[in-house]
Each structure stands twice: as C-alpha cells, then as structure tokens.
C-alpha positions in Angstrom: 4.7 35.4 81.7 3.3 33.4 79.3 -0.7 33.6 78.5 -0.5 29.7 78.4 1.4 26.9 79.3 0.7 23.7 78.1 1.8 20.6 79.7 2.6 17.8 77.5 3.4 17.9 73.7 2.1 14.6 71.9 -1.0 14.6 70.0 -3.6 17.2 72.4 -1.1 19.0 74.0 0.8 20.2 70.5 -2.6 21.5 68.5 -3.2 23.2 71.6 -0.3 25.3 71.9 -0.3 25.6 67.9 -4.0 27.0 67.8 -3.4 29.5 70.9 -0.1 30.9 69.2 -2.1 31.2 65.7 -4.6 33.5 68.2 -1.7 35.7 69.1 -0.9 34.1 72.5 2.4 33.7 74.6 2.6 29.6 74.9 5.2 27.9 76.7 4.7 24.0 75.7 6.3 21.3 77.7 7.2 17.6 77.3 9.3 15.6 79.8 10.0 13.3 76.8 12.4 14.1 74.1 11.2 13.9 70.6 11.3 11.2 68.3 9.9 8.6 70.9 7.0 6.1 70.3 4.5 5.3 72.9 1.4 3.3 73.3 -0.9 3.7 70.5 -3.7 2.1 67.7 -2.2 5.3 66.1 -5.7 5.7 63.5 -6.6 9.1 62.5 -10.5 9.2 61.2 -11.6 11.5 59.1 -12.7 14.2 61.4 -8.7 13.9 62.2 -7.4 13.7 58.8 -9.8 17.0 58.4 -8.1 18.7 61.3 -4.6 18.2 60.1 -5.8 19.9 56.7 -7.1 22.6 58.3 -4.2 23.0 60.5 -2.0 23.0 56.9 0.1 19.5 58.7 -1.5 17.2 56.6 1.1 17.3 53.8 3.9 16.6 56.2 2.0 13.3 57.3 1.9 12.0 53.8 5.4 12.9 53.1 6.4 11.1 56.5 5.7 7.3 54.6 2.6 7.0 56.2 0.3 4.2 54.0 -2.7 6.1 52.8 -6.0 4.0 53.5 -9.5 3.8 51.2 -10.9 1.0 52.3 -12.5 -0.3 55.5 -14.0 -3.6 56.4 -15.9 -5.2 59.4 -16.3 -9.1 59.8 -18.3 -10.7 62.5 -20.0 -13.8 62.8 -22.5 -13.9 60.0 -21.9 -10.9 58.3 -19.0 -8.6 56.7 -19.4 -5.5 54.9 -16.3 -3.2 53.2 -16.5 0.3 52.2 -15.5 3.5 53.8 -16.0 6.3 55.3 -18.0 9.5 53.4 -14.8 12.7 52.9 -14.7 15.2 55.1 -13.2 18.7 53.5 -12.9 17.1 50.3 -10.6 13.9 51.8 -10.9 11.0 51.3 -7.7 8.9 52.7 -7.3 8.6 56.2 -3.5 7.3 57.4 -2.4 5.7 60.8 1.5 7.5 61.4 3.4 6.0 64.3 3.9 8.4 66.7 7.0 9.0 66.6 6.3 10.5 63.2 3.1 12.1 64.1 4.2 13.7 67.4 7.2 15.3 66.2 4.7 16.6 63.0 2.7 18.5 65.7 5.2 19.6 68.0 7.0 21.2 65.3 3.8 23.3 63.6 3.4 24.6 67.3 6.8 26.0 66.7 5.8 27.5 63.5 3.1 29.0 65.1 5.5 30.6 67.8 5.2 28.5 70.6 8.4 27.9 73.0 9.1 24.1 72.9 11.1 22.6 75.5 11.6 19.0 75.6 12.6 16.8 78.9 11.3 19.0 81.4 9.7 17.0 84.3 6.4 19.0 85.7 6.7 18.5 89.5 4.2 20.9 90.9 1.8 23.9 90.0 1.5 27.1 91.6 -1.3 28.5 92.9 -2.6 31.6 94.4 -6.5 32.0 96.4 -7.4 28.8 94.5 -6.3 29.6 91.5 -3.4 28.1 88.9 -1.3 30.7 88.1 1.7 28.5 86.9 4.0 25.3 86.9 7.6 24.4 88.5 9.8 22.2 86.9 13.2 20.8 86.3 14.8 21.6 82.7 17.2 19.1 81.0 20.0 20.3 83.0 18.6 19.1 86.2 17.7 22.9 87.5 14.4 24.0 89.0 12.5 26.9 88.0 8.8 28.3 87.6 6.5 30.1 84.7 3.2 31.8 85.6 0.3 32.2 82.9 -3.1 32.7 83.0 -4.3 29.3 81.9 -2.3 25.7 82.7 -3.7 23.3 80.3 -3.0 19.7 81.0 -2.5 17.6 78.0 -0.5 15.2 79.8 -2.4 12.3 79.6 -4.7 9.5 81.7 -2.5 9.8 84.8 -2.1 13.5 84.1 0.0 15.3 87.2 -2.3 18.4 86.6 -5.6 16.8 87.1 -4.3 15.2 90.1 -3.0 18.8 91.8 -6.4 20.2 90.8 -8.2 17.5 92.8 -10.3 17.3 88.7 -13.0 14.3 89.9 -14.1 11.6 87.2 -17.6 13.0 86.6 -18.0 9.7 84.4 -16.4 6.4 85.0 -16.6 2.6 83.7 -14.9 0.0 84.7 -11.7 -1.7 82.9 -13.3 -3.4 79.8 -10.2 -4.8 77.4 -7.1 -5.7 77.6 -4.4 -5.6 74.3 -1.2 -6.7 72.7 -0.1 -5.4 69.1 2.6 -5.6 67.0 4.2 -4.5 63.9 4.1 -7.3 60.8 6.0 -6.7 57.6 5.1 -8.1 54.7 0.9 -8.8 55.5 -0.4 -6.9 52.5 -3.7 -5.0 54.4 -6.4 -2.0 54.6 -7.8 -0.8 57.7 -9.6 -4.0 58.8 -12.3 -4.9 62.2 -13.0 -8.4 63.1 -14.9 -9.5 66.0 -16.2 -13.1 67.6 -17.5 -13.2 71.4 -14.7 -12.5 73.6 -12.3 -11.5 70.8 -11.2 -8.2 68.9 -8.3 -8.2 66.0 -7.7 -4.5 64.4 -5.5 -3.9 61.7 -4.0 -1.0 60.4 -1.2 -0.3 57.7 1.5 2.6 58.8 4.9 3.7 58.2 7.6 1.7 56.2 5.0 -0.6 54.6 4.5 -2.0 58.3 0.7 -3.3 59.3 -0.3 -2.9 62.9 -1.8 -5.6 64.1 -3.8 -5.6 67.6 -5.4 -8.5 69.4 -8.2 -7.5 72.6 -9.3 -9.9 74.7 -11.6 -9.1 78.2 -10.2 -7.5 80.8 -11.1 -10.2 83.5 -8.7 -12.3 80.8 -5.2 -10.0 82.0 -3.5 -12.1 84.1 -3.7 -15.3 81.7 -2.7 -13.8 79.1 0.2 -11.7 80.2 1.9 -14.9 81.0 1.8 -16.6 77.9 1.5 -13.6 74.9 2.8 -14.6 72.3 0.5 -17.6 72.0 -2.4 -16.3 73.7 -1.7 -13.3 70.9 -1.8 -15.9 67.7 -3.9 -17.9 68.7 -6.6 -14.6 68.9 -6.0 -13.8 65.1 -6.2 -17.7 64.1 -9.4 -17.9 65.9 -11.1 -14.9 64.9 -10.0 -13.8 61.4 -8.7 -16.8 59.9 -7.7 -15.6 56.0 -5.3 -12.9 58.0 -3.9 -15.6 60.1 -3.0 -17.4 56.9 -1.3 -14.0 55.6 0.4 -13.3 58.5 2.5 -16.9 57.9 4.2 -15.0 54.6 5.0 -12.2 56.5 6.6 -11.7 60.1 6.9 -10.0 63.0 9.3 -7.1 63.0 9.2 -5.5 66.8 8.4 -7.0 70.3 4.9 -7.4 71.2 3.7 -4.3 72.9 0.3 -4.2 75.1 -1.8 -2.7 78.4 -4.2 -4.0 80.9 -5.0 -0.4 82.2 -7.1 1.1 79.6 -9.4 3.5 82.0 -12.7 5.1 81.1 -13.7 8.4 82.2 -14.2 11.5 81.7 -13.0 14.3 84.4 -14.0 17.9 85.0 -12.6 19.8 82.4 -11.7 23.0 84.0 -11.0 25.3 86.8 -9.5 28.5 88.1 -6.6 29.0 85.8 -6.4 25.4 84.5 -8.3 23.2 82.2 -7.5 19.4 80.6 -7.4 18.0 76.9 -7.0 14.6 75.5 -6.5 11.6 77.7 -5.9 13.9 80.7 -10.2 15.2 80.1 -11.3 11.8 78.8 -10.1 8.8 78.2 -11.5 5.5 76.8 -10.9 1.7 75.5 -8.7 2.6 72.6 -10.8 -0.5 70.6 -12.6 2.5 68.3 -9.1 3.8 67.6 -10.6 7.4 68.4 -8.0 9.1 70.8 -6.1 11.2 68.1 -8.8 12.7 66.3 -10.5 13.6 69.9 -7.8 15.4 71.3 -7.3 17.0 67.7 -11.3 17.6 68.2 -10.7 19.1 71.8 -7.9 21.2 71.1 -9.8 23.1 68.1 -12.8 22.9 71.0 -11.0 24.8 73.2 -8.9 27.8 71.6 -12.2 28.3 69.5 -14.3 28.8 72.8 -11.7 31.1 74.1 -10.7 33.0 70.9 -9.7 36.6 72.7 -10.8 36.3 75.5 -8.3 34.7 78.1 -7.7 37.5 79.8 -11.7 38.3 80.5 -12.5 36.7 84.0 -16.5 36.2 83.1 -15.8 36.2 79.2 -13.0 32.5 79.8 -15.4 31.2 82.7 -18.1 30.6 79.9 -15.8 29.5 77.3 -14.6 26.8 79.6 -17.7 25.8 80.2 -18.9 25.2 76.8 -15.9 23.7 76.3 -17.0 21.4 79.1 -20.4 20.9 77.3 -19.3 19.8 74.0 -17.4 17.2 75.9 -20.8 16.4 76.8 -22.2 15.8 73.3 -20.6 14.3 70.3 -17.4 12.8 72.8 -19.6 11.2 75.2 -21.7 9.7 71.6 -18.0 8.3 71.2 -17.1 6.9 74.6 -20.5 4.9 75.1 -20.0 3.3 71.4 -16.3 2.6 72.6 -17.5 0.5 75.8 -19.6 -0.8 73.7 -18.0 -2.7 71.6 -15.3 -3.0 74.4 -18.0 -5.4 75.5 -16.8 -8.0 73.1 -20.1 -8.9 72.2 -20.5 -8.4 68.7 -24.1 -10.3 67.9 -26.3 -7.5 68.1 -24.4 -5.6 66.4 -23.7 -7.9 63.4 -27.3 -8.2 63.3 -27.8 -5.0 62.7 -25.1 -4.8 59.9 -26.4 -8.0 58.3 -29.7 -5.4 57.4 -27.0 -3.4 55.4 -25.5 -5.3 53.3 -26.6 -4.7 49.8 -26.8 -1.0 50.9 -23.2 0.2 50.3 -24.5 4.1 51.0 -25.7 3.1 54.1 -22.2 0.7 54.9 -20.4 4.2 54.1 -22.7 6.3 56.5 -22.0 3.0 59.4 -18.5 3.7 58.7 -18.6 7.5 58.8 -20.3 7.8 62.3 -17.0 5.8 63.2 -14.8 8.4 61.4 -16.7 11.7 62.5 -17.9 12.7 59.2 -21.5 11.6 60.4 -23.0 12.4 64.0 -24.5 8.8 65.2 -27.6 11.1 65.5 -28.1 11.5 62.4 -27.0 8.0 61.4 -30.1 6.7 62.1 -32.0 8.8 59.9 -35.7 7.6 58.5 -34.5 5.6 55.5 -32.0 3.7 57.3 -35.0 3.4 60.1 -36.9 2.0 57.1 -34.3 -0.2 56.6 -34.2 -1.9 59.6 -38.0 -2.3 59.8 -38.2 -3.6 56.9 -35.4 -6.3 57.4 
C-alpha cells in the first residue's frame, strides 16, 4: 500500500509526488503518456514558478535545457506601450519558457530522484472506494495488464477533464463561460523578448522558448472560434498584421517551423478541491483561459501548498481533513485573484487597462511593480499601495 498515488505526471503531478516523497512518504506516480511528449501550453514560467524550481533544485536543469533566458517584458495596446520586468524573487531575475517535452521530463526526473515510483504509459480506469472514501486506483499497465493499487490519498493531477474529479463527483464551485480561442506555432529567426500586444478583439503573445525558437500566439473571441478554425493560417497572420505591425514585419524575415496548434475549449472554473481520500491539483482543480500564462506557475504553487499543509499529518484523520481544508482556502485567495485577472484580460477589451497603464509611463518602478503582479512577485492587493493610488489620482 502506498501513502500517496498521484495521477498525472506533468507540471502539477510530478512536483506534488516529489514533495510528498521528500517528506518520507511512499508515492506512486502514474502517467498515461510516455515522455518526452509535447502538449498544448503557453510555456511561460512566471517569477514565482522560477523561484519554486530553484527551491526544488530543478532550476539548473531548466537552464541547461536550452530554454532562452527572459529578462525583459513589454505590453502594447492602443495609446500605450510599457517596457520593464518583474521584481526578483528568491534572488532570481530571469524567467524561462521551456517546451513541455523539455519541462515535464525534468519534473518527473526530480520526482524519481526523490524516491517516487514513476510508471508511464498507464491508463487509469477507475478509483477504488470503501465506505465513500477513495482508497486506491485501478489502471492498465503498458503491457495491457489491469491492476489495482491502494493509498491513503489519491491526488488527481490529470488536467481539465480530470477522471479523478469525475469519479468523485467534484463539482464546480466557480464557473464562467469560455472567452477566447487561441492558435499558435513556433518560429525561427524572429528575435523577441516576452511581448504582449492587445487591441479590441485581439491579443498577441510572444515568448522565446527552446532551440532559439519563438512561440507566437494569437487570441480571438470565443464566438469567432468556428470562423477562425475554417481558415486558421490567414486569420492567425492577419491578427499579427493588425495587432502588432512591427512584430509582423519581423516575422517576414523568419519562418514558421511547426504546424499551427490551437483550441477553442478554454474552460474557466474552480472545482471542489478535496474529499475523503482524494485531492485535486493543477488544471484538475482550477482551469482558466491561458491568456495570462499562469497555469504552470500555479500548478507549482498548488503542489507546494498541498504538501506543506499536509506535512507529516497524512495518517491522522482530523489533521488531514483540516490540512486539505486549508489547502482549498489557499485556492480561494491569491489564485482567485489571478483567475479573475485572466478573465478580465480574456474579455479582449484593453481600453480601461491601457488608460491605467498610460498613467504609469515615466514611472519605471511602478511599471515593474505592475509586471510583478503578473509574475507573482507582488500580490495584486499590495500593488495598489498609497504611492500608486496617489499617482493615479494625480494623472
């Protein structure tokens, strides 16, 4: 019998398994894919995520992976452009955006090094219940053999369409309609930093990643999904031409080196986070529009939060229940602020934000503090301090 079984070994599951193992627990990590394998992603690690990778001893592996260091950010909307970067966290001043076929194996290797038993190519079919409590899982091995394993706690890190959430009946406690659809690809010979461009109805994201490639993302309103997907490439290129003309000119000297990827199914919700014998992390518990690229970083934060709250109390019924309740409460604090922030950006109505940011022009410290709210280095509540409010009143 294991102490913990974690289902899903990507950016939420592997850190969760690793941190439990480092606390001395016997952990089984199950993943249906076989790494390395890419997946839909915006890739970007905000400063908060970088600080956690450093804490976990995995940041050097990211640096060695060929992910381009990112030390500059810009945002441009009608009537305003700001340039700067997040304040540091834990002494780190550089962020990265590794490809998922690079990042996920690094995280899984970290789990294995901590003592986790990692099994790939395993399809989880069901959960085991006793007296309404989850006590294990039933899954198929790579050889096609069906087997079961038991655990004190089963953690669903299995994404937006989580089997764990479905089997335990985890309801959405917060839910909003889909707001955007996105298409993206990877380009060579397009020099870039971390760049964001907005106009009404469009949003462009530019992120340097591995192998000197640049991720170029275009966002459209959800109600244009069927129209866009019928002619993806011309709509994609037109979004760049009309939203970021200077970037579009840079693209003319580069070349797209992969197909266009995309989705119109960007769900927005918080689910119930725990119950008897189970908990959810990552996209399984909180999914939102990818437009602010917070998913990976928040998966890291949730892994740390869940394992910190449980600590050595996994086998104490009352203490475990209290720890899981505190973990869920954490999700209702800063994570909820980032969730609402993503929904606000995903409205694709940048005018009000542009008006506020225009007042920051010439005040570099406030610009960097604004970028720090996105990175997690400063809370949104702390951003609106007396100095900023005075500046906004005077403008």
